[in-house]
PDB file of N, CA, C and O in Angstrom:
ATOM      1  N   MET A   1       7.929  -7.206 -87.486  1.00  0.00           N
ATOM      2  CA  MET A   1       8.476  -8.376 -86.818  1.00  0.00           C
ATOM      3  C   MET A   1       9.734  -7.960 -86.054  1.00  0.00           C
ATOM      4  O   MET A   1      10.527  -7.146 -86.528  1.00  0.00           O
ATOM      5  N   VAL A   2       9.893  -8.523 -84.895  1.00  0.00           N
ATOM      6  CA  VAL A   2      11.041  -8.210 -84.048  1.00  0.00           C
ATOM      7  C   VAL A   2      12.216  -9.071 -84.485  1.00  0.00           C
ATOM      8  O   VAL A   2      12.082 -10.279 -84.682  1.00  0.00           O
ATOM      9  N   SER A   3      13.359  -8.434 -84.631  1.00  0.00           N
ATOM     10  CA  SER A   3      14.533  -9.190 -85.069  1.00  0.00           C
ATOM     11  C   SER A   3      15.044 -10.078 -83.944  1.00  0.00           C
ATOM     12  O   SER A   3      14.952  -9.706 -82.774  1.00  0.00           O
ATOM     13  N   PRO A   4      15.574 -11.233 -84.277  1.00  0.00           N
ATOM     14  CA  PRO A   4      16.129 -12.133 -83.264  1.00  0.00           C
ATOM     15  C   PRO A   4      17.269 -11.480 -82.477  1.00  0.00           C
ATOM     16  O   PRO A   4      17.479 -11.801 -81.307  1.00  0.00           O
ATOM     17  N   GLU A   5      17.997 -10.575 -83.109  1.00  0.00           N
ATOM     18  CA  GLU A   5      19.099  -9.899 -82.431  1.00  0.00           C
ATOM     19  C   GLU A   5      18.581  -9.042 -81.270  1.00  0.00           C
ATOM     20  O   GLU A   5      19.184  -9.014 -80.197  1.00  0.00           O
ATOM     21  N   ILE A   6      17.472  -8.352 -81.489  1.00  0.00           N
ATOM     22  CA  ILE A   6      16.895  -7.536 -80.423  1.00  0.00           C
ATOM     23  C   ILE A   6      16.444  -8.419 -79.264  1.00  0.00           C
ATOM     24  O   ILE A   6      16.703  -8.110 -78.101  1.00  0.00           O
ATOM     25  N   LEU A   7      15.769  -9.516 -79.590  1.00  0.00           N
ATOM     26  CA  LEU A   7      15.320 -10.429 -78.538  1.00  0.00           C
ATOM     27  C   LEU A   7      16.498 -11.014 -77.764  1.00  0.00           C
ATOM     28  O   LEU A   7      16.435 -11.141 -76.542  1.00  0.00           O
ATOM     29  N   THR A   8      17.552 -11.365 -78.458  1.00  0.00           N
ATOM     30  CA  THR A   8      18.739 -11.906 -77.795  1.00  0.00           C
ATOM     31  C   THR A   8      19.322 -10.883 -76.827  1.00  0.00           C
ATOM     32  O   THR A   8      19.678 -11.223 -75.699  1.00  0.00           O
ATOM     33  N   ASN A   9      19.420  -9.638 -77.266  1.00  0.00           N
ATOM     34  CA  ASN A   9      19.962  -8.583 -76.404  1.00  0.00           C
ATOM     35  C   ASN A   9      19.054  -8.298 -75.209  1.00  0.00           C
ATOM     36  O   ASN A   9      19.538  -8.042 -74.107  1.00  0.00           O
ATOM     37  N   LEU A  10      17.736  -8.342 -75.428  1.00  0.00           N
ATOM     38  CA  LEU A  10      16.810  -8.126 -74.326  1.00  0.00           C
ATOM     39  C   LEU A  10      16.931  -9.234 -73.283  1.00  0.00           C
ATOM     40  O   LEU A  10      16.851  -8.966 -72.084  1.00  0.00           O
ATOM     41  N   ARG A  11      17.121 -10.458 -73.724  1.00  0.00           N
ATOM     42  CA  ARG A  11      17.249 -11.585 -72.796  1.00  0.00           C
ATOM     43  C   ARG A  11      18.519 -11.496 -71.959  1.00  0.00           C
ATOM     44  O   ARG A  11      18.586 -12.083 -70.879  1.00  0.00           O
ATOM     45  N   LYS A  12      19.509 -10.783 -72.430  1.00  0.00           N
ATOM     46  CA  LYS A  12      20.765 -10.632 -71.688  1.00  0.00           C
ATOM     47  C   LYS A  12      20.661  -9.597 -70.571  1.00  0.00           C
ATOM     48  O   LYS A  12      21.511  -9.563 -69.682  1.00  0.00           O
ATOM     49  N   LEU A  13      19.638  -8.760 -70.605  1.00  0.00           N
ATOM     50  CA  LEU A  13      19.491  -7.705 -69.603  1.00  0.00           C
ATOM     51  C   LEU A  13      19.174  -8.299 -68.233  1.00  0.00           C
ATOM     52  O   LEU A  13      18.604  -9.385 -68.131  1.00  0.00           O
ATOM     53  N   ASN A  14      19.553  -7.569 -67.181  1.00  0.00           N
ATOM     54  CA  ASN A  14      19.168  -8.008 -65.842  1.00  0.00           C
ATOM     55  C   ASN A  14      17.705  -7.662 -65.609  1.00  0.00           C
ATOM     56  O   ASN A  14      17.078  -6.982 -66.422  1.00  0.00           O
ATOM     57  N   ARG A  15      17.176  -8.130 -64.504  1.00  0.00           N
ATOM     58  CA  ARG A  15      15.748  -7.985 -64.214  1.00  0.00           C
ATOM     59  C   ARG A  15      15.313  -6.512 -64.200  1.00  0.00           C
ATOM     60  O   ARG A  15      14.292  -6.166 -64.795  1.00  0.00           O
ATOM     61  N   ALA A  16      16.067  -5.660 -63.536  1.00  0.00           N
ATOM     62  CA  ALA A  16      15.706  -4.242 -63.436  1.00  0.00           C
ATOM     63  C   ALA A  16      15.668  -3.582 -64.810  1.00  0.00           C
ATOM     64  O   ALA A  16      14.766  -2.796 -65.099  1.00  0.00           O
ATOM     65  N   ASP A  17      16.633  -3.895 -65.645  1.00  0.00           N
ATOM     66  CA  ASP A  17      16.657  -3.308 -66.985  1.00  0.00           C
ATOM     67  C   ASP A  17      15.501  -3.815 -67.840  1.00  0.00           C
ATOM     68  O   ASP A  17      14.935  -3.063 -68.634  1.00  0.00           O
ATOM     69  N   LYS A  18      15.150  -5.093 -67.678  1.00  0.00           N
ATOM     70  CA  LYS A  18      14.004  -5.639 -68.421  1.00  0.00           C
ATOM     71  C   LYS A  18      12.716  -4.919 -67.997  1.00  0.00           C
ATOM     72  O   LYS A  18      11.890  -4.563 -68.837  1.00  0.00           O
ATOM     73  N   LEU A  19      12.559  -4.709 -66.688  1.00  0.00           N
ATOM     74  CA  LEU A  19      11.374  -3.996 -66.213  1.00  0.00           C
ATOM     75  C   LEU A  19      11.341  -2.561 -66.723  1.00  0.00           C
ATOM     76  O   LEU A  19      10.269  -2.035 -67.025  1.00  0.00           O
ATOM     77  N   TYR A  20      12.497  -1.927 -66.822  1.00  0.00           N
ATOM     78  CA  TYR A  20      12.565  -0.564 -67.346  1.00  0.00           C
ATOM     79  C   TYR A  20      12.138  -0.535 -68.817  1.00  0.00           C
ATOM     80  O   TYR A  20      11.403   0.361 -69.231  1.00  0.00           O
ATOM     81  N   VAL A  21      12.595  -1.507 -69.600  1.00  0.00           N
ATOM     82  CA  VAL A  21      12.209  -1.582 -71.014  1.00  0.00           C
ATOM     83  C   VAL A  21      10.695  -1.761 -71.128  1.00  0.00           C
ATOM     84  O   VAL A  21      10.046  -1.123 -71.957  1.00  0.00           O
ATOM     85  N   ILE A  22      10.149  -2.626 -70.297  1.00  0.00           N
ATOM     86  CA  ILE A  22       8.702  -2.837 -70.315  1.00  0.00           C
ATOM     87  C   ILE A  22       7.983  -1.537 -69.975  1.00  0.00           C
ATOM     88  O   ILE A  22       7.004  -1.175 -70.629  1.00  0.00           O
ATOM     89  N   GLN A  23       8.466  -0.838 -68.955  1.00  0.00           N
ATOM     90  CA  GLN A  23       7.846   0.423 -68.542  1.00  0.00           C
ATOM     91  C   GLN A  23       7.866   1.447 -69.669  1.00  0.00           C
ATOM     92  O   GLN A  23       6.867   2.125 -69.908  1.00  0.00           O
ATOM     93  N   VAL A  24       8.985   1.565 -70.357  1.00  0.00           N
ATOM     94  CA  VAL A  24       9.096   2.526 -71.456  1.00  0.00           C
ATOM     95  C   VAL A  24       8.132   2.163 -72.583  1.00  0.00           C
ATOM     96  O   VAL A  24       7.438   3.032 -73.112  1.00  0.00           O
ATOM     97  N   LEU A  25       8.088   0.892 -72.947  1.00  0.00           N
ATOM     98  CA  LEU A  25       7.217   0.466 -74.046  1.00  0.00           C
ATOM     99  C   LEU A  25       5.737   0.648 -73.707  1.00  0.00           C
ATOM    100  O   LEU A  25       4.960   1.109 -74.542  1.00  0.00           O
ATOM    101  N   VAL A  26       5.350   0.289 -72.493  1.00  0.00           N
ATOM    102  CA  VAL A  26       3.953   0.450 -72.087  1.00  0.00           C
ATOM    103  C   VAL A  26       3.586   1.923 -72.031  1.00  0.00           C
ATOM    104  O   VAL A  26       2.480   2.304 -72.414  1.00  0.00           O
ATOM    105  N   SER A  27       4.494   2.745 -71.563  1.00  0.00           N
ATOM    106  CA  SER A  27       4.244   4.185 -71.512  1.00  0.00           C
ATOM    107  C   SER A  27       4.024   4.743 -72.909  1.00  0.00           C
ATOM    108  O   SER A  27       3.117   5.547 -73.123  1.00  0.00           O
ATOM    109  N   GLU A  28       4.843   4.323 -73.852  1.00  0.00           N
ATOM    110  CA  GLU A  28       4.679   4.796 -75.237  1.00  0.00           C
ATOM    111  C   GLU A  28       3.362   4.331 -75.822  1.00  0.00           C
ATOM    112  O   GLU A  28       2.690   5.091 -76.518  1.00  0.00           O
ATOM    113  N   LEU A  29       2.984   3.087 -75.547  1.00  0.00           N
ATOM    114  CA  LEU A  29       1.708   2.585 -76.048  1.00  0.00           C
ATOM    115  C   LEU A  29       0.538   3.340 -75.435  1.00  0.00           C
ATOM    116  O   LEU A  29      -0.426   3.666 -76.127  1.00  0.00           O
ATOM    117  N   ALA A  30       0.620   3.615 -74.152  1.00  0.00           N
ATOM    118  CA  ALA A  30      -0.464   4.323 -73.468  1.00  0.00           C
ATOM    119  C   ALA A  30      -0.633   5.736 -74.008  1.00  0.00           C
ATOM    120  O   ALA A  30      -1.756   6.226 -74.121  1.00  0.00           O
ATOM    121  N   GLN A  31       0.462   6.388 -74.338  1.00  0.00           N
ATOM    122  CA  GLN A  31       0.378   7.747 -74.876  1.00  0.00           C
ATOM    123  C   GLN A  31      -0.294   7.758 -76.239  1.00  0.00           C
ATOM    124  O   GLN A  31      -0.926   8.749 -76.607  1.00  0.00           O
ATOM    125  N   LYS A  32      -0.169   6.680 -76.987  1.00  0.00           N
ATOM    126  CA  LYS A  32      -0.791   6.608 -78.312  1.00  0.00           C
ATOM    127  C   LYS A  32      -2.271   6.244 -78.230  1.00  0.00           C
ATOM    128  O   LYS A  32      -3.013   6.452 -79.190  1.00  0.00           O
ATOM    129  N   GLU A  33      -2.700   5.709 -77.102  1.00  0.00           N
ATOM    130  CA  GLU A  33      -4.098   5.322 -76.921  1.00  0.00           C
ATOM    131  C   GLU A  33      -4.865   6.489 -76.303  1.00  0.00           C
ATOM    132  O   GLU A  33      -5.144   6.485 -75.104  1.00  0.00           O
ATOM    133  N   GLU A  34      -5.195   7.455 -77.092  1.00  0.00           N
ATOM    134  CA  GLU A  34      -5.844   8.668 -76.598  1.00  0.00           C
ATOM    135  C   GLU A  34      -7.289   8.440 -76.171  1.00  0.00           C
ATOM    136  O   GLU A  34      -7.808   9.191 -75.345  1.00  0.00           O
ATOM    137  N   ASP A  35      -7.940   7.436 -76.705  1.00  0.00           N
ATOM    138  CA  ASP A  35      -9.357   7.232 -76.433  1.00  0.00           C
ATOM    139  C   ASP A  35      -9.633   6.464 -75.148  1.00  0.00           C
ATOM    140  O   ASP A  35     -10.788   6.369 -74.734  1.00  0.00           O
ATOM    141  N   LEU A  36      -8.617   5.918 -74.512  1.00  0.00           N
ATOM    142  CA  LEU A  36      -8.860   5.106 -73.327  1.00  0.00           C
ATOM    143  C   LEU A  36      -9.309   5.935 -72.136  1.00  0.00           C
ATOM    144  O   LEU A  36     -10.352   5.649 -71.548  1.00  0.00           O
ATOM    145  N   ILE A  37      -8.555   6.940 -71.774  1.00  0.00           N
ATOM    146  CA  ILE A  37      -8.886   7.790 -70.632  1.00  0.00           C
ATOM    147  C   ILE A  37      -8.800   9.238 -71.075  1.00  0.00           C
ATOM    148  O   ILE A  37      -7.782   9.690 -71.599  1.00  0.00           O
ATOM    149  N   LYS A  38      -9.882   9.947 -70.853  1.00  0.00           N
ATOM    150  CA  LYS A  38      -9.916  11.352 -71.221  1.00  0.00           C
ATOM    151  C   LYS A  38      -9.734  12.191 -69.969  1.00  0.00           C
ATOM    152  O   LYS A  38     -10.335  11.908 -68.932  1.00  0.00           O
ATOM    153  N   GLY A  39      -8.911  13.213 -70.063  1.00  0.00           N
ATOM    154  CA  GLY A  39      -8.531  14.017 -68.915  1.00  0.00           C
ATOM    155  C   GLY A  39      -9.649  14.735 -68.209  1.00  0.00           C
ATOM    156  O   GLY A  39      -9.605  14.866 -66.986  1.00  0.00           O
ATOM    157  N   GLU A  40     -10.638  15.201 -68.914  1.00  0.00           N
ATOM    158  CA  GLU A  40     -11.691  16.021 -68.306  1.00  0.00           C
ATOM    159  C   GLU A  40     -12.981  15.241 -68.102  1.00  0.00           C
ATOM    160  O   GLU A  40     -14.066  15.822 -68.123  1.00  0.00           O
ATOM    161  N   GLN A  41     -12.876  13.944 -67.905  1.00  0.00           N
ATOM    162  CA  GLN A  41     -14.055  13.113 -67.733  1.00  0.00           C
ATOM    163  C   GLN A  41     -13.959  12.370 -66.407  1.00  0.00           C
ATOM    164  O   GLN A  41     -12.866  12.016 -65.966  1.00  0.00           O
ATOM    165  N   SER A  42     -15.102  12.136 -65.773  1.00  0.00           N
ATOM    166  CA  SER A  42     -15.098  11.370 -64.531  1.00  0.00           C
ATOM    167  C   SER A  42     -15.444   9.914 -64.830  1.00  0.00           C
ATOM    168  O   SER A  42     -16.161   9.609 -65.783  1.00  0.00           O
ATOM    169  N   TYR A  43     -14.922   9.033 -64.001  1.00  0.00           N
ATOM    170  CA  TYR A  43     -15.128   7.603 -64.181  1.00  0.00           C
ATOM    171  C   TYR A  43     -15.623   7.003 -62.875  1.00  0.00           C
ATOM    172  O   TYR A  43     -15.140   7.371 -61.805  1.00  0.00           O
ATOM    173  N   PRO A  44     -16.594   6.071 -62.948  1.00  0.00           N
ATOM    174  CA  PRO A  44     -17.104   5.461 -61.716  1.00  0.00           C
ATOM    175  C   PRO A  44     -16.055   4.541 -61.100  1.00  0.00           C
ATOM    176  O   PRO A  44     -15.332   3.835 -61.803  1.00  0.00           O
ATOM    177  N   VAL A  45     -15.992   4.567 -59.790  1.00  0.00           N
ATOM    178  CA  VAL A  45     -15.066   3.707 -59.055  1.00  0.00           C
ATOM    179  C   VAL A  45     -15.865   2.951 -58.008  1.00  0.00           C
ATOM    180  O   VAL A  45     -16.627   3.557 -57.254  1.00  0.00           O
ATOM    181  N   TRP A  46     -15.702   1.642 -57.953  1.00  0.00           N
ATOM    182  CA  TRP A  46     -16.424   0.837 -56.980  1.00  0.00           C
ATOM    183  C   TRP A  46     -15.854   1.073 -55.593  1.00  0.00           C
ATOM    184  O   TRP A  46     -14.642   1.203 -55.420  1.00  0.00           O
ATOM    185  N   SER A  47     -16.732   1.126 -54.616  1.00  0.00           N
ATOM    186  CA  SER A  47     -16.314   1.326 -53.230  1.00  0.00           C
ATOM    187  C   SER A  47     -16.990   0.277 -52.352  1.00  0.00           C
ATOM    188  O   SER A  47     -18.157  -0.045 -52.574  1.00  0.00           O
ATOM    189  N   PRO A  48     -16.287  -0.257 -51.372  1.00  0.00           N
ATOM    190  CA  PRO A  48     -16.894  -1.253 -50.486  1.00  0.00           C
ATOM    191  C   PRO A  48     -17.768  -0.651 -49.390  1.00  0.00           C
ATOM    192  O   PRO A  48     -18.259  -1.380 -48.528  1.00  0.00           O
ATOM    193  N   ILE A  49     -17.969   0.656 -49.407  1.00  0.00           N
ATOM    194  CA  ILE A  49     -18.696   1.323 -48.323  1.00  0.00           C
ATOM    195  C   ILE A  49     -20.101   0.756 -48.144  1.00  0.00           C
ATOM    196  O   ILE A  49     -20.518   0.506 -47.014  1.00  0.00           O
ATOM    197  N   ASP A  50     -20.829   0.551 -49.221  1.00  0.00           N
ATOM    198  CA  ASP A  50     -22.203   0.053 -49.132  1.00  0.00           C
ATOM    199  C   ASP A  50     -22.325  -1.418 -49.517  1.00  0.00           C
ATOM    200  O   ASP A  50     -23.382  -1.839 -49.988  1.00  0.00           O
ATOM    201  N   ALA A  51     -21.295  -2.191 -49.334  1.00  0.00           N
ATOM    202  CA  ALA A  51     -21.307  -3.608 -49.700  1.00  0.00           C
ATOM    203  C   ALA A  51     -21.752  -4.442 -48.491  1.00  0.00           C
ATOM    204  O   ALA A  51     -20.972  -5.225 -47.950  1.00  0.00           O
ATOM    205  N   PHE A  52     -23.007  -4.268 -48.076  1.00  0.00           N
ATOM    206  CA  PHE A  52     -23.511  -4.918 -46.878  1.00  0.00           C
ATOM    207  C   PHE A  52     -23.610  -6.436 -47.038  1.00  0.00           C
ATOM    208  O   PHE A  52     -23.321  -7.176 -46.098  1.00  0.00           O
ATOM    209  N   GLU A  53     -24.014  -6.904 -48.217  1.00  0.00           N
ATOM    210  CA  GLU A  53     -24.117  -8.348 -48.438  1.00  0.00           C
ATOM    211  C   GLU A  53     -22.755  -9.012 -48.339  1.00  0.00           C
ATOM    212  O   GLU A  53     -22.629 -10.083 -47.745  1.00  0.00           O
ATOM    213  N   ALA A  54     -21.742  -8.391 -48.910  1.00  0.00           N
ATOM    214  CA  ALA A  54     -20.391  -8.945 -48.831  1.00  0.00           C
ATOM    215  C   ALA A  54     -19.906  -8.972 -47.389  1.00  0.00           C
ATOM    216  O   ALA A  54     -19.239  -9.920 -46.974  1.00  0.00           O
ATOM    217  N   ALA A  55     -20.234  -7.943 -46.629  1.00  0.00           N
ATOM    218  CA  ALA A  55     -19.841  -7.902 -45.220  1.00  0.00           C
ATOM    219  C   ALA A  55     -20.523  -9.011 -44.446  1.00  0.00           C
ATOM    220  O   ALA A  55     -19.900  -9.620 -43.576  1.00  0.00           O
ATOM    221  N   ASP A  56     -21.792  -9.293 -44.738  1.00  0.00           N
ATOM    222  CA  ASP A  56     -22.499 -10.388 -44.070  1.00  0.00           C
ATOM    223  C   ASP A  56     -21.858 -11.731 -44.369  1.00  0.00           C
ATOM    224  O   ASP A  56     -21.694 -12.560 -43.473  1.00  0.00           O
ATOM    225  N   VAL A  57     -21.497 -11.948 -45.621  1.00  0.00           N
ATOM    226  CA  VAL A  57     -20.851 -13.208 -46.005  1.00  0.00           C
ATOM    227  C   VAL A  57     -19.522 -13.357 -45.281  1.00  0.00           C
ATOM    228  O   VAL A  57     -19.217 -14.427 -44.756  1.00  0.00           O
ATOM    229  N   MET A  58     -18.740 -12.301 -45.250  1.00  0.00           N
ATOM    230  CA  MET A  58     -17.445 -12.368 -44.581  1.00  0.00           C
ATOM    231  C   MET A  58     -17.606 -12.610 -43.084  1.00  0.00           C
ATOM    232  O   MET A  58     -16.817 -13.346 -42.491  1.00  0.00           O
ATOM    233  N   LEU A  59     -18.615 -12.001 -42.466  1.00  0.00           N
ATOM    234  CA  LEU A  59     -18.865 -12.199 -41.045  1.00  0.00           C
ATOM    235  C   LEU A  59     -19.263 -13.650 -40.759  1.00  0.00           C
ATOM    236  O   LEU A  59     -18.821 -14.232 -39.768  1.00  0.00           O
ATOM    237  N   LYS A  60     -20.094 -14.230 -41.620  1.00  0.00           N
ATOM    238  CA  LYS A  60     -20.498 -15.631 -41.448  1.00  0.00           C
ATOM    239  C   LYS A  60     -19.296 -16.561 -41.575  1.00  0.00           C
ATOM    240  O   LYS A  60     -19.163 -17.509 -40.801  1.00  0.00           O
ATOM    241  N   VAL A  61     -18.431 -16.301 -42.534  1.00  0.00           N
ATOM    242  CA  VAL A  61     -17.229 -17.126 -42.700  1.00  0.00           C
ATOM    243  C   VAL A  61     -16.334 -17.012 -41.474  1.00  0.00           C
ATOM    244  O   VAL A  61     -15.789 -18.013 -41.010  1.00  0.00           O
ATOM    245  N   LEU A  62     -16.179 -15.814 -40.953  1.00  0.00           N
ATOM    246  CA  LEU A  62     -15.379 -15.612 -39.756  1.00  0.00           C
ATOM    247  C   LEU A  62     -15.973 -16.353 -38.566  1.00  0.00           C
ATOM    248  O   LEU A  62     -15.248 -17.007 -37.816  1.00  0.00           O
ATOM    249  N   GLU A  63     -17.279 -16.257 -38.390  1.00  0.00           N
ATOM    250  CA  GLU A  63     -17.937 -16.946 -37.280  1.00  0.00           C
ATOM    251  C   GLU A  63     -17.817 -18.453 -37.422  1.00  0.00           C
ATOM    252  O   GLU A  63     -17.603 -19.155 -36.433  1.00  0.00           O
ATOM    253  N   ASP A  64     -17.954 -18.957 -38.642  1.00  0.00           N
ATOM    254  CA  ASP A  64     -17.819 -20.406 -38.880  1.00  0.00           C
ATOM    255  C   ASP A  64     -16.394 -20.879 -38.557  1.00  0.00           C
ATOM    256  O   ASP A  64     -16.214 -21.942 -37.963  1.00  0.00           O
ATOM    257  N   SER A  65     -15.396 -20.100 -38.943  1.00  0.00           N
ATOM    258  CA  SER A  65     -14.015 -20.501 -38.678  1.00  0.00           C
ATOM    259  C   SER A  65     -13.702 -20.470 -37.183  1.00  0.00           C
ATOM    260  O   SER A  65     -12.906 -21.273 -36.698  1.00  0.00           O
ATOM    261  N   ARG A  66     -14.323 -19.551 -36.458  1.00  0.00           N
ATOM    262  CA  ARG A  66     -14.118 -19.475 -35.001  1.00  0.00           C
ATOM    263  C   ARG A  66     -14.806 -20.641 -34.295  1.00  0.00           C
ATOM    264  O   ARG A  66     -14.280 -21.180 -33.322  1.00  0.00           O
ATOM    265  N   SER A  67     -15.988 -21.029 -34.789  1.00  0.00           N
ATOM    266  CA  SER A  67     -16.712 -22.116 -34.139  1.00  0.00           C
ATOM    267  C   SER A  67     -16.082 -23.479 -34.391  1.00  0.00           C
ATOM    268  O   SER A  67     -16.302 -24.404 -33.610  1.00  0.00           O
ATOM    269  N   LYS A  68     -15.313 -23.628 -35.447  1.00  0.00           N
ATOM    270  CA  LYS A  68     -14.649 -24.893 -35.772  1.00  0.00           C
ATOM    271  C   LYS A  68     -13.401 -25.127 -34.937  1.00  0.00           C
ATOM    272  O   LYS A  68     -12.891 -26.247 -34.899  1.00  0.00           O
ATOM    273  N   LYS A  69     -12.898 -24.101 -34.271  1.00  0.00           N
ATOM    274  CA  LYS A  69     -11.654 -24.248 -33.478  1.00  0.00           C
ATOM    275  C   LYS A  69     -11.913 -24.925 -32.181  1.00  0.00           C
ATOM    276  O   LYS A  69     -10.986 -25.129 -31.395  1.00  0.00           O
TER     277      LYS A  69
END
């Protein structure tokens, strides 16, 4: 459990210092989570290159907005 004194002191910090504390804590948590991302493994990343259906929808919306003017 977090002591009220720590929370009180954290609330007194300015915005930049609060963000720094968050960064330090998240970094420490991430280092302890060894199973999340493994260094020698590849991960799939989505790319919009072959998203033809999405491009068609966006083109139709653009054409509709132009015709309404």
